[in-house]
C-alpha positions in Angstrom: 9.0 20.4 33.0 9.5 16.8 34.1 5.8 16.1 33.9 5.8 17.4 30.3 8.8 15.4 29.4 7.2 12.2 30.8 4.1 12.9 28.6 6.3 13.1 25.5 8.2 10.0 26.3 5.1 8.0 27.1 3.4 9.1 23.9 6.5 8.2 21.8 6.6 4.7 23.3 2.8 4.3 22.7 3.3 5.4 19.1 6.0 2.8 18.6 3.7 0.1 20.0 0.8 1.2 17.8 3.0 1.3 14.8 4.2 -2.2 15.3 0.6 -3.4 15.8 -0.4 -1.5 12.7 2.3 -3.2 10.7 1.4 -6.6 11.9 -2.3 -6.1 11.4 -1.7 -4.8 7.9 0.5 -7.8 7.0 -2.0 -10.3 8.3 -4.8 -8.5 6.4 -2.9 -8.8 3.1 -2.0 -12.4 3.7 -5.7 -13.1 4.5 -6.8 -11.4 1.3 -4.3 -13.4 -0.8 -5.3 -16.7 0.8 -9.0 -16.1 0.2 -8.4 -14.9 -3.3 -6.4 -18.0 -4.1 -9.2 -20.2 -2.6 -12.0 -18.4 -4.5 -12.0 -16.2 -7.5 -15.2 -14.6 -6.4 -13.4 -13.1 -3.4 -11.0 -11.3 -5.7 -13.9 -9.8 -7.6 -16.4 -9.1 -4.8 -14.2 -8.0 -1.9 -12.8 -4.8 -3.4 -16.1 -3.2 -4.4 -18.1 -4.3 -1.4 -15.2 -3.6 1.0 -14.6 -0.2 -0.4 -18.2 0.7 -0.2 -18.4 -0.4 3.5 -15.1 1.4 4.4 -16.1 4.5 2.6 -19.5 4.6 4.3 -18.0 4.0 7.8 -15.5 6.8 7.2 -18.1 9.3 6.1 -20.5 8.4 8.8 -18.2 8.0 11.9 -14.6 9.1 11.0 -14.8 11.9 8.4 -11.4 13.4 9.5 -9.7 10.1 9.0 -10.2 10.0 5.3 -7.1 9.8 3.1 -3.4 9.8 4.1 -3.5 11.5 7.4 -0.5 13.8 6.7 -2.8 16.6 5.4 -4.8 16.5 8.6 -1.6 16.7 10.7 -0.4 19.7 8.7 -3.7 21.4 9.0 -3.7 20.8 12.8 -0.3 22.5 13.0 -1.8 25.6 11.4 -5.0 25.6 13.6 -5.1 27.3 17.0 -5.9 25.0 20.0 -9.6 24.4 20.0 -12.4 22.0 19.0 -11.4 21.8 15.4 -7.8 20.8 16.1 -9.1 18.3 18.7 -11.3 16.7 16.1 -8.5 16.3 13.6 -6.3 14.7 16.2 -8.8 12.8 18.2 -8.2 9.2 19.4 -11.5 8.3 17.8 -10.2 9.2 14.4 -6.9 7.5 15.1 -8.7 4.3 16.0 -10.9 4.6 12.9 -7.7 5.2 10.8 -6.1 2.1 12.3 -9.1 -0.3 11.8 -10.3 0.9 8.4 -6.8 0.9 6.9 -6.3 -2.7 7.9 -9.8 -3.5 6.7 -9.2 -1.9 3.3 -6.0 -3.9 2.9 -8.0 -7.0 3.7 -10.2 -6.1 0.8 -7.3 -5.7 -1.7 -6.9 -1.9 -1.6 -3.7 -0.4 -2.9 -2.9 1.7 0.1 -0.1 2.1 2.6 0.0 2.4 6.4 2.9 4.9 6.8 0.9 8.1 6.2 -1.9 7.0 8.5 0.7 6.3 11.2 1.7 10.0 11.1 -1.8 11.1 12.0 -2.1 8.3 14.6 1.2 9.3 16.2 0.3 13.0 16.3 -3.1 12.1 17.8 -1.6 10.0 20.5 0.8 12.7 21.8 -1.7 15.5 21.4 -4.5 13.6 23.1 -2.2 12.5 25.9 -1.2 16.1 26.5 -4.9 17.1 26.7 -5.7 14.1 29.0 -3.1 15.1 31.7 -4.2 18.8 31.2 -0.8 20.2 30.4 -0.8 24.0 30.3 -1.4 25.7 27.0 2.3 25.9 26.4 2.5 22.1 26.5 -0.1 21.7 23.7 2.1 23.4 21.2 3.3 22.4 17.8 6.0 20.2 19.4 3.4 17.6 20.4 2.1 17.2 16.9 5.5 17.4 15.2 7.0 14.8 17.6 4.0 12.5 17.1 4.2 12.7 13.3 8.0 12.2 13.3 7.8 9.3 15.6 5.1 7.7 13.4 7.4 7.8 10.3 10.4 6.6 12.2 8.5 3.6 13.7 6.6 2.7 10.5 9.7 2.5 8.3 12.4 2.0 11.0 14.0 5.1 9.6 14.8 7.5 12.5 16.6 10.1 10.5 13.7 10.2 8.0 11.3 10.9 10.8 13.2 14.0 11.9 13.7 15.2 8.3 10.0 14.6 7.5 8.9 16.7 10.5 11.2 19.6 9.4 10.7 19.5 5.7 7.1 18.4 5.2 5.2 19.0 8.4 6.6 22.3 9.8 8.5 23.4 6.6 11.1 25.0 8.9 13.6 24.1 11.7 12.3 25.0 15.1 15.0 24.9 17.7 12.5 24.7 20.6 10.9 21.6 19.1 14.1 19.9 18.0 14.8 18.2 21.3 11.4 16.7 21.8 11.3 15.5 18.2 14.6 13.7 18.5 13.5 12.2 21.8 10.2 11.0 20.4 11.9 9.5 17.3 14.4 7.7 19.4 11.9 6.2 21.9 9.4 5.2 19.2 12.3 3.7 17.2 13.7 1.8 20.1 10.2 0.5 21.0 9.7 -0.8 17.4 13.2 -2.4 17.3 12.7 -4.0 20.7 9.5 -5.8 19.4 10.5 -6.5 15.8 14.3 -6.5 15.8 16.6 -4.1 13.9 16.0 -4.4 10.2 16.3 -2.5 6.9 12.9 -1.9 5.3 13.9 -3.4 1.9 16.7 -5.6 3.2 20.2 -5.4 1.9 20.9 -4.7 -1.7 24.0 -4.7 -3.9 23.0 -1.5 -5.7 26.1 0.2 -7.0 27.2 2.4 -9.9 30.1 0.5 -11.5 32.3 3.4 -12.7 31.8 6.9 -14.0 30.2 5.7 -17.2 27.3 4.3 -15.2 26.4 7.8 -14.1 24.6 8.2 -17.4 21.6 6.5 -15.8 21.3 9.1 -13.1 19.7 12.0 -15.2 17.5 9.5 -17.0 16.2 8.0 -13.8 15.7 11.5 -12.3 13.8 12.8 -15.3 11.6 9.8 -15.9 10.9 9.2 -12.2 10.2 12.9 -11.6 8.0 13.3 -14.6 5.9 10.2 -13.6 5.8 11.4 -10.0 4.5 14.8 -11.0 1.8 13.3 -13.2 0.7 11.1 -10.3 0.6 14.1 -8.0 -1.5 16.0 -10.5 -3.8 13.0 -10.8 -4.1 12.8 -7.0 -5.1 16.5 -6.7 -7.6 16.1 -9.5 -9.1 13.0 -7.8 -9.4 14.9 -4.5 -10.9 18.1 -5.8 -12.5 17.3 -9.2 -14.2 14.1 -8.3 -16.5 15.5 -5.6 -17.7 18.2 -8.0 -18.5 15.5 -10.6 -20.5 13.6 -8.0 -22.6 16.7 -7.1 -23.5 17.3 -10.7 -24.4 13.7 -11.6 -28.0 12.9 -10.6 -28.4 10.0 -8.2 -24.7 9.3 -8.0 -23.4 9.2 -4.5 -20.1 8.6 -2.8 -21.2 5.1 -2.1 -21.6 4.5 -5.8 -18.1 6.0 -6.4 -16.6 3.6 -3.8 -18.3 0.6 -5.5 -17.0 1.8 -8.9 -13.4 2.3 -7.5 -13.5 -1.2 -6.0 -14.6 -2.7 -9.2 -11.7 -0.9 -11.0 -9.2 -2.3 -8.5 -10.6 -5.8 -8.9 -10.3 -5.5 -12.7 -6.7 -4.2 -12.4 -6.0 -7.1 -10.0 -7.2 -9.5 -12.7 -5.1 -7.8 -15.4 -2.0 -7.9 -13.2 -2.5 -11.4 -11.8 -3.1 -9.9 -8.3 0.1 -7.8 -8.1 -1.7 -4.5 -7.6 -3.4 -5.6 -4.4 -1.9 -4.4 -1.1 0.9 -2.1 -0.3 3.3 -3.2 -3.1 6.1 -3.9 -0.6 6.7 -7.4 -1.7 7.0 -6.5 -5.4 9.4 -3.7 -4.6 11.5 -5.8 -2.3 11.7 -8.7 -4.9 12.8 -6.2 -7.5 15.4 -4.5 -5.4 16.9 -7.6 -3.9 16.5 -10.2 -6.7 15.8 -8.2 -9.9 12.4 -9.8 -10.3 10.5 -7.6 -12.7 6.8 -7.4 -11.9 5.9 -6.6 -15.5 6.1 -3.7 -17.9 2.6 -2.6 -17.2 2.9 -2.9 -13.4 3.7 0.8 -12.6 0.6 2.0 -14.5 -1.6 -0.7 -13.0 -0.4 0.0 -9.5 -0.7 3.7 -9.9 -4.3 3.5 -11.1 -5.2 1.1 -8.3 -3.7 3.5 -5.8 -5.7 6.4 -7.3 -8.9 4.4 -7.2 -8.3 3.3 -3.6 -7.7 6.9 -2.6 -10.8 8.2 -4.4 -13.0 5.6 -2.6 -13.0 7.9 0.5 -11.6 5.8 3.3 -8.1 6.0 5.0 -5.5 5.5 2.4 -1.8 6.2 2.6 0.3 6.4 -0.6 3.9 6.1 0.7 4.4 2.3 0.2 2.4 2.2 -3.1 4.4 5.1 -4.5 7.7 3.4 -3.7 6.4 0.3 -5.4 5.4 2.3 -8.5 8.8 4.0 -8.6 10.6 0.7 -8.3 8.5 -0.8 -11.1 9.3 2.1 -13.4 13.0 1.6 -12.6 12.6 -2.1 -13.4 11.1 -1.3 -16.8 13.9 1.2 -17.5 16.5 -1.4 -16.7 15.4 -3.3 -19.7 16.7 -0.4 -21.8 19.5 1.0 -19.7 22.3 -1.5 -19.4 25.0 0.7 -17.9 24.0 -0.1 -14.3 22.5 -3.1 -12.5 18.7 -3.3 -12.5 18.6 -3.0 -8.8 20.5 0.3 -8.9 18.2 1.7 -11.6 15.1 0.7 -9.5 16.4 2.4 -6.4 17.3 5.6 -8.2 14.0 5.8 -10.1 12.1 5.0 -6.9 13.7 7.9 -5.1 13.1 10.3 -8.0 9.5 9.2 -8.3 8.8 9.6 -4.6 10.5 13.0 -4.6 8.3 14.0 -7.5 5.1 12.8 -5.8 5.6 14.5 -2.4 8.0 17.3 -3.7 10.1 16.8 -0.6 13.6 15.8 -1.9 15.3 15.6 1.5 12.7 13.3 2.9 12.9 11.1 -0.2 16.6 11.0 0.0 16.8 10.0 3.6 13.8 7.5 3.5 15.2 5.6 0.5 18.7 5.8 1.8 17.8 4.3 5.2 15.5 1.7 3.5 18.3 0.2 1.5 21.0 0.6 4.1 23.6 1.4 1.5 25.6 4.6 1.7 27.4 4.0 -1.6 24.5 5.5 -3.5 24.3 8.7 -1.4 25.6 11.0 -4.1 23.5 9.5 -7.0 20.4 9.6 -4.8 21.0 13.2 -4.0 21.2 13.9 -7.7 18.1 12.0 -8.7 15.9 13.5 -6.0 16.9 17.0 -7.0 16.2 16.3 -10.6 13.0 14.5 -9.8 11.7 17.4 -7.7 12.6 19.9 -10.4 10.9 18.0 -13.2 7.9 17.3 -11.1 7.5 21.0 -10.4 7.2 21.6 -14.1 4.2 19.3 -14.3 2.6 20.3 -11.0 3.6 23.5 -9.1 1.6 22.6 -6.0 3.0 20.5 -3.1 0.7 17.5 -2.6 0.2 17.4 1.2 0.2 21.1 1.7 -2.5 21.4 -1.0 -4.6 18.5 0.4 -4.4 20.2 3.9 -6.0 23.4 2.8 -9.7 22.2 2.8 -9.3 21.2 6.5 -7.9 24.6 7.4 -10.5 26.5 5.3 -13.5 24.5 6.6 -12.4 24.5 10.2 -11.3 28.1 10.4 -8.1 29.7 11.9 
């Protein structure tokens, strides 16, 4: 039992270390892209198509299980029995490919996030560590994967509660008493490791988002409906991109995934030109500026950022959508704040961001806890609870399928039980 506990603790600390390195590498890659784009307009136009093509080819050739967010692979691994197929989904090789290719994609201007990939990386670290020390079969259970995924979310966002809720609501879809202890321990250790290296911080910093009086509650249903509707439409577009686009490629003569990646990169470059470069990267800076200072990124920013995220995902390399989705939701809220004057613009941005995120992933508790911990303000707890429930309900009217559960099915079907 002590040997097994040591494995979990070591894996959680390693996950925290990798998450910090991942965050630092992603930030440096984005800064490098902006620096080169400012120095040469050719880089802004050439880097996305050429970089997308290279990243897509490397993913298909060497790391096929690393494509996309990483959360669907983790969910699929939870449903697979121990064996070669689960080992492939959660191999250190794919984790390394996920790490390098996500950073490389951000260096080429891709509109992707690192948080979803961190989930697969964290699950791979704990699972592979358990296999390396040859724990008995009971030691390679769902707890290893759940703990790794939860630790990845906690370390990526510095949101420990969100890591636990995400593991329960999205990964396992149930509370497992036998796994609860190791999940909590993994989240704590990964979070402590991250804080020790980067300091304690709130993801979006401090905000003064408040609802000044009962009359301001009129914005809550509006933000919930608009954010949930937009989130449901984006989720539906994501599923169409994942399942319809490959069929189109098969039917078009002489059109390969490499051509698709080039086309997607060209589209992102065009959107970058239209938005003056605001769609490149994770979108964290635009969302933070809006929430803290009320700086509106532009009325068309949510649409441009959403299209850039879809194009980056369709290119076929590792691509998380957590951070870009938060940026799109905040941008929608910023646009709404020009019409709704009953509450501050920062408040409307926070509420719409939560509703949009809940609509995309259809996981209201995860959206509530993540956004709540990101802004570090408990005064909006009740409004946030209301908007995520509204957003989830409206999104379900547009798209009945849950995003990550649906994206996980091809891995389970292709790899068998």
